[in-house]
Backbone as a ProteinNet text record, in pm:
[ID]
protein_1_A
[PRIMARY]
MAGEDDEEIRGLFRDLVNLTPTELERWLGTAESKSAGQPSGGGESTGHESGRRIVALLRTPAHDLSEDDHAHMRKVVGYIRRHLAQRPDGDVRETRWRHSLMNWGHDPLKD
[TERTIARY]
698.6	813.9	938.9	944	1067.4	1154.1	1091.9	1173.3	1220.6	1193.8	1229.8	1359.8	1451.9	1591.8	1580.4	1700.1	1704.8	1665	1702.4	1662.3	1513.9	1459.5	1307.1	1235.4	1286.1	1231.6	1239.5	1344.9	1376.4	1282.4	1244.3	1146.8	1010.4	969.6	831.7	830.1	917.7	929.2	907.6	986.4	974.1	830.6	778.5	641.7	524.9	539.7	446.4	462	586.7	609	600.3	482.7	459.4	457.6	514.8	537.4	704.5	732.6	871.4	930	1048.8	1106.1	1061.5	1053.6	1009.8	864.4	787.6	645.8	612.7	687.7	683.8	714.2	834.1	873.1	774.6	723.7	614.1	499	450.6	343.7	365	495.8	528.3	526.1	524.6	519.9	384.5	271.1	144.3	84	-16.4	-92	-153.6	-200.7	-287.1	-184	-66.6	40.1	71.8	92.1	137.2	23.3	-107.7	-215.3	-261.7	-202.9	-238.7	-156.8	-216.5	-139.8	-142.4	-69.6	-55.8	72.5	68.1	203.6	289.2	414.9	514.5	558.2	653.3	717.8	742.6	795.5	832.4	732.7	603.5	493.9	480.9	571.6	554.6	512.1	412.3	347.3	451.6	438.4	530.4	535.8	421.7	419.1	482.1	494.4	550.8	704.6	740.9	877.2	934.1	852	884.3	904.2	814.8	809.5	932.3	998.7	1138	1232.6	1220.4	1331.7	1303.3	1179.7	1154.1	1218.5	1202.8	1270.2	1420.4	1492	1636.3	1661.4	1571.8	1593.4	1578.4	1481.2	1464.5	1575.3	1654.5	1765.6	1900.2	1902.3	2024.3	2025.3	2158.1	2178.3	2175.6	2117.8	2098.4	2223.6	2337.1	2456.4	2504.5	2437.8	2466.4	2374.4	2259.6	2156.1	2221.1	2191.9	2227.4	2123.3	2150.5	2064.9	1949.2	1974.1	1864.2	1780.2	1836.7	1759.6	1661	1709.1	1634.9	1510.7	1561.2	1450.1	1339	1376.4	1275	1178.3	1261	1178.7	1071.5	1113.9	1020	892.5	935.5	820.8	729	776.9	713.1	613.3	676.8	601.3	484.9	507	401.1	293.2	338.2	234.9	148.1	204.4	125.2	31.7	81.3	-4.1	-123.9	-106.3	-203.6	-316	-255.6	-330.2	-429.6	-380.3	-450.7	-573.8	-540.9	-646.8	-770	-739.8	-852.7	-917.8	-901.6	-957.4	-1112.9	-1142.1	-1278	-1351.3	-1490.8	-1587.5	-1600.2	-1626.8	-1654.4	-1518.7	-1547.9	-1430.8	-1336.2	-1200.9	-1096.1	-1011.3	-1047.4	-958.8	-914.4	-999.6	-961.7	-975.5	-922.9	-952.4	-821.7	-828.6	-704.5	-642.5	-726	-669.7	-565.4	-613.7	-525.5	-407.5	-429	-319.2	-218.9	-265.7	-160.1	-74.3	-133.6	-65.8	30.5	-20.2	80.5	207.6	193.3	308.9	402.7	349.1	427.8	478.2	443.5	495.6	406.8	277.6	188.2	57.4	41.5	-88.6	-181.1	-295	-380.3	-469.4	-461.1	-523	-432.3	-302.8	-200.1	-215.5	-285.1	-290.1	-370
1631.4	1542.5	1581.6	1667.2	1709.1	1771.9	1852.3	1926.2	1851	1725.4	1650.1	1578.8	1591.6	1536.2	1389.4	1320.8	1187.3	1123.2	1184.9	1126.4	1132.4	1241.2	1259	1146.2	1133.1	1030.8	887.6	854.3	729.4	705.7	818	808	785.9	859.4	843	698.8	653.9	506.7	408.5	428.6	330.8	336.1	457	465.8	405.8	409.2	372.3	229.3	173.8	37.9	-43.2	-93.7	-170.3	-326.9	-378.5	-524.8	-539.3	-641.5	-671.9	-728.6	-727.7	-792.8	-933.1	-1014.6	-1157.9	-1162.4	-1077.1	-1067.3	-1030.7	-938.3	-885	-992.1	-1059.4	-1169	-1274.6	-1312.8	-1412.5	-1370.8	-1251.3	-1202.2	-1192.5	-1147.9	-1138.7	-1270.5	-1382.5	-1520.9	-1572.9	-1493.1	-1540.3	-1504.4	-1586.9	-1550.8	-1406.7	-1373.6	-1248	-1142	-1142	-1041.1	-1034.7	-1141.8	-1137.7	-1081	-1086	-1057.3	-902.2	-843.4	-711.9	-615.4	-502.9	-388.7	-399.5	-303.6	-291.3	-366.7	-448.1	-519.6	-394.8	-423	-337.4	-422.8	-363.1	-412.4	-572.6	-617.5	-755.2	-851.1	-806.5	-887	-878.7	-835.2	-821.8	-686.9	-675.4	-541.4	-447.3	-321.4	-225.3	-233.8	-265.3	-276.6	-409.7	-519.6	-635.9	-608.4	-550.8	-518.7	-422.6	-330.1	-233.8	-314.2	-403.6	-489	-552.8	-613.6	-664.8	-587.2	-463.6	-368.5	-317.4	-299.4	-261.4	-353.2	-479.2	-590.3	-553.2	-519.2	-494	-371.2	-266.2	-146.8	-160.3	-246.1	-263	-327.6	-410.3	-485.1	-391.7	-288.4	-209.7	-110	-100.7	-2.8	145.6	236.4	370.4	434.2	389.2	475	404.3	294.6	236.7	263.8	335.3	362.1	486.8	461.7	551.5	654.5	764.3	856.1	790.6	684	612.9	538.6	483.3	414.9	515.3	627.9	745.2	788.8	795.7	824.6	723.8	599	490.3	500.4	527.6	543.7	655.1	766.8	886.5	833.4	756	687.3	612.8	526	442.4	521.5	619	702.7	769.6	828	895.2	794.5	678.7	585.2	547.4	514.2	457.4	577.4	690.2	803.8	813.9	827.6	851.5	724.6	610.3	487.1	477.2	516.3	530.2	617.8	737.1	830.9	793.2	681.1	620.6	497	475	351.2	339.6	219.4	194	170.4	178.4	153.7	2.2	-43.4	-175.3	-263.9	-384.4	-476.3	-481.7	-438.3	-433.8	-558.8	-659.7	-763.3	-836	-875.5	-951	-862	-722	-644.3	-618.8	-590.4	-549.2	-427.5	-327.7	-216.4	-261.5	-334.7	-382.1	-470.6	-555.7	-630.4	-534	-443.9	-351.1	-280.2	-236.6	-158.6	-260.4	-379.9	-477.4	-495.2	-507.7	-507.4	-399.3	-284.8	-168.5	-160	-263.8	-283.7	-241.9	-206.9	-153.5	-242.6	-297.6	-368.9	-274.6	-228.1	-136.8	-193.7	-338.2	-398.4	-402.5	-377.8	-367.6	-239.6	-136.6	-14.1	-17.3
-402.8	-366.9	-414.9	-519.2	-585.5	-492.1	-381.1	-287.5	-172.6	-164.9	-56.3	-80.5	28.8	4.3	11.7	7.8	-2	132.9	232.4	370.1	391.4	342.2	357.3	267.7	149.3	60.2	115.5	185.3	247	361.3	438.9	548.9	485.9	378.3	327.6	270.2	211.5	147.6	254.7	371	477.1	539.9	543.2	600.3	510.6	384.4	290.6	260.7	235.8	199.8	333.3	342.1	475.9	465.8	347.2	335.7	360.2	435.8	439.3	317.4	294.4	171.1	152.4	257	255.5	210.6	268.9	229.8	98.5	58	-79.5	-185.1	-154.8	-244.3	-262.8	-144.6	-144.8	-226	-210.2	-288.2	-438.9	-466.4	-618.1	-684.5	-618.5	-663.9	-686.5	-649.2	-670.6	-805.4	-837.7	-973.7	-954.5	-841.2	-826	-852.5	-795.9	-829.9	-974.1	-1029.7	-1182.8	-1267.6	-1223.6	-1309.6	-1285.8	-1182.2	-1143.3	-1223.8	-1275.5	-1345.9	-1480.1	-1549.4	-1686.9	-1728.5	-1841.4	-1871.5	-1939.2	-1915	-1986	-2107.8	-2169.5	-2293.4	-2286.7	-2164	-2161.1	-2112.6	-2090.6	-2042.8	-1891.4	-1826.4	-1677.6	-1647.8	-1555	-1525	-1466.3	-1479.8	-1425.1	-1277.6	-1207.8	-1062.2	-1012	-1095.3	-1051	-1072.3	-1177.8	-1194.9	-1069.9	-1047.1	-941.9	-809.4	-782.8	-661	-649.5	-744	-739.2	-692.3	-757.6	-724.4	-581.5	-532.8	-396.6	-296.7	-325	-241.5	-228.4	-333.3	-337.7	-261.6	-279.5	-205	-57.9	-20.7	124.7	193.7	119.3	171.4	153.8	92.6	77.7	190.8	247.5	335.2	287	359.3	313	245.8	298	256	117.4	73.9	-49.9	-156.5	-119.2	-224.8	-329.3	-457.9	-551.8	-581.8	-670.1	-714.3	-793.3	-859.3	-931	-838	-730.1	-619.9	-561.7	-523	-466.9	-556.9	-687.7	-802.3	-789.3	-782.6	-786.7	-650.8	-540.5	-405.4	-425.6	-501.2	-517.9	-601.2	-710.9	-789.6	-694.9	-619.2	-536.6	-453.7	-371.4	-288.2	-369.6	-477.5	-559.7	-594.3	-643.6	-694.9	-580.8	-460.1	-340.2	-298.1	-293.8	-238.2	-344.1	-479.3	-580.2	-573.6	-552.4	-555.1	-430	-312.4	-189.2	-202	-272.6	-289.7	-376.6	-450.4	-542.4	-467.7	-347.5	-292.8	-323	-368.8	-400.3	-273.8	-291.4	-181.3	-146.5	-22.8	11.1	40.8	36.6	77.1	-38.1	-2.8	-99.6	-113.2	-18.5	7.4	-119.8	-216.1	-335.1	-464	-453.3	-562	-639.7	-765	-853	-792.8	-724.4	-668.7	-542.4	-464.7	-356	-415.4	-504	-557.6	-632.9	-695.7	-766.1	-653.8	-554.5	-455.4	-377.1	-361.9	-303.7	-381.3	-518.9	-598.1	-580.7	-527.5	-506	-361	-281.8	-141.7	-37.5	-65.3	28.3	16.2	150.4	161.1	240.9	185.4	257.8	374.6	384	496.9	608.2	604	723	799.7	738.1	796.7	929.5
[MASK]
+++++++++++++++++++++++++++++++++++++++++++++++++++++++++++++++++++++++++++++++++++++++++++++++++++++++++++++++

């Protein structure tokens, strides 16, 4: 991913983040969302914090995105790719695996 330019990373981000800003905001308000992932220093999980930032990124026009925004998009793309490669067997509907991915803007059941 380091070799991809900003336009390519925006395309990958759009492809992998399959929740709309409204869907992601709604999800982030649930108990399941808040209980998924590892807590960061402030008690909120890293994925939950990232989800709030993803909502903002989805609503930001491409020409207004900063280098820091593109760096976060790279982080999101990397996380989703790695996490998808670790899909557990069976029904994933109510798993922490799916809930964690959804915090990062991707619902594997939408594929």
